[in-house]
C-alpha positions as CSV (number, residue, x, y, z in Angstrom):
1,T,-2.0,-13.3,33.1
2,W,-5.3,-12.6,34.9
3,D,-4.6,-15.5,37.4
4,Y,-1.1,-14.2,38.0
5,A,-2.3,-10.7,38.6
6,R,-4.9,-12.0,41.1
7,L,-2.4,-14.2,42.9
8,Q,0.2,-11.4,43.1
9,K,-2.5,-8.8,43.9
10,R,-1.2,-6.6,41.1
11,P,-3.2,-4.3,38.9
12,Y,-3.3,-5.0,35.2
13,V,-4.5,-3.3,32.0
14,A,-6.7,-5.2,29.5
15,H,-6.6,-4.4,25.7
16,V,-9.7,-5.2,23.6
17,H,-8.9,-5.0,19.9
18,L,-12.1,-6.7,18.6
19,D,-15.2,-8.2,20.2
20,I,-15.1,-11.3,18.0
21,L,-18.4,-12.7,16.7
22,P,-19.1,-16.5,16.8
23,S,-17.9,-18.4,13.7
24,G,-16.8,-21.9,12.8
25,P,-17.6,-25.2,14.6
26,L,-16.4,-23.9,18.0
27,G,-18.3,-20.6,17.7
28,L,-20.9,-21.8,20.3
29,L,-18.3,-21.8,23.0
30,L,-17.6,-18.1,22.5
31,R,-20.7,-16.8,24.3
32,P,-20.2,-18.7,27.6
33,Y,-16.5,-17.8,27.5
34,K,-17.4,-14.1,27.3
35,K,-20.0,-14.3,30.0
36,L,-18.1,-16.4,32.5
37,L,-14.4,-15.4,31.9
38,L,-13.9,-12.4,29.7
39,S,-16.4,-10.3,31.6
40,R,-14.6,-11.0,34.9
41,V,-11.2,-10.2,33.4
42,L,-12.5,-6.9,32.1
43,R,-14.3,-5.9,35.3
44,D,-11.2,-6.6,37.4
45,A,-8.8,-4.6,35.2
46,A,-7.5,-1.2,36.3
47,Y,-8.1,0.0,32.7
48,V,-9.7,-1.5,29.6
49,L,-8.2,0.0,26.5
50,V,-10.1,0.1,23.2
51,P,-9.1,1.8,19.9
52,T,-12.2,4.0,19.2
53,D,-15.0,5.9,20.9
54,D,-17.6,3.6,19.4
55,Y,-15.9,0.6,20.8
56,R,-15.5,2.3,24.2
57,D,-19.3,2.7,24.4
58,L,-19.9,-0.9,23.1
59,I,-17.6,-2.5,25.6
60,R,-18.9,-0.4,28.5
61,S,-22.4,-1.4,27.8
62,K,-21.9,-5.1,26.8
63,Y,-19.8,-6.0,29.8
64,T,-21.3,-3.6,32.3
65,L,-18.0,-1.9,33.1
66,D,-17.2,1.2,35.1
67,P,-17.2,4.0,32.5
68,D,-14.0,5.6,34.0
69,K,-12.1,2.3,33.4
70,V,-12.7,2.1,29.7
71,R,-10.3,4.4,27.8
72,T,-9.9,5.1,24.1
73,L,-6.3,4.6,22.9
74,R,-5.8,4.9,19.1
75,H,-3.5,2.7,17.2
76,G,-0.4,3.9,15.4
77,T,1.3,3.2,12.1
78,E,4.9,2.7,11.2
79,H,4.2,3.3,7.5
80,T,6.0,6.3,6.1
81,I,3.6,9.3,5.8
82,T,3.8,10.9,2.3
83,E,4.1,14.6,1.9
84,T,2.5,14.8,-1.5
85,P,-1.3,14.5,-2.0
86,K,-2.5,12.1,-4.7
87,S,-4.1,13.3,-7.9
88,L,-5.9,11.2,-10.5
89,D,-3.5,10.0,-13.3
90,K,-5.2,10.7,-16.6
91,Q,-2.8,8.4,-18.4
92,R,-4.2,5.3,-16.6
93,S,-6.9,3.4,-18.5
94,R,-8.1,1.8,-15.2
95,R,-8.2,3.2,-11.7
96,R,-6.6,1.0,-9.1
97,L,-8.8,0.0,-6.1
98,L,-7.1,-1.7,-3.1
99,F,-8.4,-3.9,-0.3
100,V,-6.0,-5.1,2.5
101,G,-7.1,-7.5,5.2
102,R,-7.9,-11.1,6.1
103,I,-10.1,-13.0,3.6
104,S,-12.7,-13.8,6.2
105,S,-16.4,-13.4,6.9
106,Q,-15.7,-10.3,9.0
107,K,-14.3,-8.4,6.0
108,N,-17.3,-9.2,3.8
109,I,-15.4,-9.7,0.5
110,P,-18.6,-10.9,-1.2
111,L,-20.1,-7.4,-0.8
112,L,-16.9,-5.8,-2.2
113,L,-17.0,-8.0,-5.3
114,E,-20.8,-7.4,-5.8
115,A,-20.0,-3.6,-5.6
116,V,-17.2,-4.0,-8.3
117,A,-19.7,-5.9,-10.5
118,A,-22.3,-3.2,-9.9
119,Y,-19.8,-0.5,-10.8
120,R,-18.9,-2.2,-14.1
121,R,-22.5,-2.6,-15.1
122,K,-23.2,1.1,-14.5
123,Y,-20.0,2.9,-15.2
124,G,-17.9,0.7,-17.4
125,N,-14.7,-1.4,-17.2
126,D,-12.3,1.4,-16.0
127,I,-11.4,0.0,-12.6
128,E,-9.2,-2.9,-11.4
129,V,-9.0,-4.3,-7.8
130,S,-6.2,-5.8,-5.8
131,L,-7.1,-7.9,-2.8
132,V,-4.1,-8.2,-0.5
133,G,-4.5,-10.9,2.2
134,D,-5.2,-14.5,2.8
135,G,-7.7,-16.5,4.8
136,E,-10.2,-19.3,5.2
137,L,-12.6,-18.0,2.6
138,M,-10.1,-17.7,-0.3
139,H,-11.6,-20.5,-2.3
140,S,-15.2,-19.1,-2.1
141,V,-13.8,-15.7,-3.1
142,Q,-12.1,-17.2,-6.1
143,A,-15.4,-18.9,-7.0
144,Q,-17.3,-15.6,-6.7
145,I,-14.8,-13.8,-8.9
146,R,-15.5,-16.4,-11.6
147,S,-19.2,-16.3,-11.2
148,L,-19.3,-12.5,-11.5
149,A,-16.9,-12.7,-14.5
150,L,-14.4,-10.4,-12.7
151,E,-11.2,-12.4,-13.6
152,D,-10.0,-9.6,-15.8
153,C,-10.1,-6.9,-13.2
154,V,-9.7,-8.5,-9.7
155,S,-6.3,-9.8,-8.6
156,L,-5.6,-11.9,-5.5
157,C,-2.2,-10.8,-4.2
158,G,-1.8,-12.9,-1.1
159,T,-0.2,-11.5,2.1
160,L,2.2,-8.6,1.7
161,R,4.2,-6.9,4.3
162,G,6.8,-4.1,4.7
163,N,7.8,-2.2,1.7
164,E,5.8,-4.4,-0.7
165,L,2.6,-3.4,1.1
166,E,3.5,0.3,1.3
167,V,4.1,0.2,-2.5
168,M,0.6,-1.2,-3.0
169,Y,-1.0,1.7,-1.0
170,Q,1.2,4.2,-2.9
171,D,0.2,2.9,-6.3
172,A,-3.5,2.6,-5.6
173,D,-6.1,5.3,-6.4
174,L,-8.7,4.4,-3.8
175,F,-9.0,2.1,-0.7
176,L,-12.2,0.1,-0.4
177,L,-13.4,-1.5,2.9
178,T,-16.7,-3.5,3.2
179,S,-16.3,-5.1,6.7
180,Q,-19.3,-6.2,8.7
181,N,-17.7,-5.0,11.9
182,E,-14.4,-3.3,13.0
183,S,-13.0,-2.0,16.2
184,F,-10.7,0.4,14.4
185,G,-9.3,-0.6,11.1
186,L,-5.5,-0.3,11.0
187,V,-5.6,-0.5,7.2
188,L,-7.5,2.8,7.2
189,I,-4.6,4.7,8.7
190,E,-2.1,2.8,6.5
191,A,-4.1,4.1,3.5
192,M,-4.3,7.6,5.0
193,A,-0.5,7.7,5.4
194,K,-0.2,7.5,1.6
195,G,-2.9,10.1,1.0
196,L,-5.2,7.4,-0.4
197,P,-8.9,8.3,-0.4
198,I,-11.2,5.8,1.2
199,V,-14.6,4.4,0.5
200,S,-16.0,2.3,3.4
201,V,-19.3,0.9,4.6
202,D,-20.7,3.2,7.3
203,I,-20.3,1.1,10.5
204,P,-19.4,1.8,14.1
205,A,-15.6,2.4,14.8
206,V,-14.9,3.0,11.1
207,R,-16.8,6.3,11.3
208,N,-14.6,7.4,14.2
209,T,-11.6,7.2,11.8
210,V,-13.2,8.0,8.4
211,I,-15.2,11.3,8.5
212,N,-17.6,11.2,5.6
213,G,-16.7,13.8,3.0
214,E,-13.5,14.8,4.8
215,N,-11.1,12.0,4.4
216,G,-13.3,9.5,2.6
217,L,-16.8,8.5,1.8
218,L,-19.1,6.3,4.0
219,S,-21.7,4.2,2.2
220,A,-24.6,1.9,3.0
221,A,-23.6,-1.8,2.9
222,D,-25.2,-2.1,-0.6
223,P,-23.4,-2.9,-3.8
224,A,-25.0,-0.1,-5.8
225,A,-24.4,2.5,-3.1
226,L,-20.8,1.5,-2.8
227,A,-20.4,1.6,-6.6
228,T,-21.8,5.1,-6.6
229,A,-19.4,6.3,-3.8
230,V,-16.4,4.9,-5.7
231,H,-17.5,6.6,-8.9
232,S,-18.2,9.9,-7.2
233,L,-14.6,10.0,-5.8
234,L,-12.9,8.9,-9.0
235,D,-14.9,11.3,-11.1
236,D,-14.2,14.5,-9.2
237,E,-10.6,15.5,-9.2
238,V,-11.1,18.5,-6.9
239,V,-12.8,16.4,-4.2
240,Y,-10.4,13.5,-4.7
241,S,-7.3,15.8,-4.2
242,A,-8.9,17.5,-1.1
243,I,-9.6,14.2,0.6
244,S,-6.1,13.0,-0.2
245,K,-4.6,16.1,1.4
246,N,-6.9,15.7,4.5
247,N,-5.8,12.1,4.9
248,I,-2.1,13.0,5.0
249,E,-2.8,15.6,7.7
250,K,-5.0,13.1,9.7
251,A,-2.4,10.3,9.4
252,R,0.0,12.4,11.4
253,L,-2.3,12.0,14.4
254,Y,-1.5,8.2,14.3
255,R,2.3,8.3,14.6
256,W,3.5,5.8,17.2
257,E,5.4,8.3,19.4
258,P,2.4,10.1,21.0
259,V,0.4,6.8,21.2
260,I,3.2,5.1,23.2
261,E,3.6,8.1,25.5
262,E,-0.1,8.0,26.3
263,L,0.0,4.2,26.8
264,A,2.9,4.6,29.2
265,G,1.0,7.2,31.2
266,L,-2.0,4.8,31.6
267,Y,0.2,1.9,32.8
268,K,2.0,4.1,35.3
269,S,-1.3,5.3,36.8
270,A,-2.9,1.8,36.9
């Protein structure tokens, strides 16, 4: 596409969804690729679109781009936005925690499982966790579940889509994210659409979507700190319900219609 645009002398718009970190046997090739090719592609673009303000600043700085070219364009969700805030069901013997995402190093599932183990040691066996997704680290995650003796409370659900995935969000009590890095986190607005309170590690980009104490809690990337954040939400029905209500209101900002309108305007002006 870049070569075609150059040959035709046509402007183009570049989208950066994630500045991928090196991994795997070919990871060593990523740095020269970014330096020699990707940086040129981004510099030549009419606009470079990124999903959050934190990523806008990162991409501007890392690739030495014209600040006026790099624009924030949020993602949207097609998940149905619920009208009713969540409340804690007192009939449940266990609260349901949910993770949705690729089972990869980026998502840092080992930290999530350590946090679950830390929660159980301190607060008891009143939570269960569903991990929705698949990926290259599935076998090591299964081994860690066994080593931490979490087989009775952690379920590996595989990849779910459509209504099955929406039902998982709807039935959960809390969404948990422990990623090492994110550019946005589409799963966050999927959780928000169902009024699902969020606990996440406090990292760039995520904090542009999850406002601490408003529509979730942000925690240090530490098992004990995450366990405390989870417990504080599940133990306070007033705060829990307020955060659920705020998430529903915030999810309406991420409907696709205004996002597409803004995107079309940028393409027309390129």
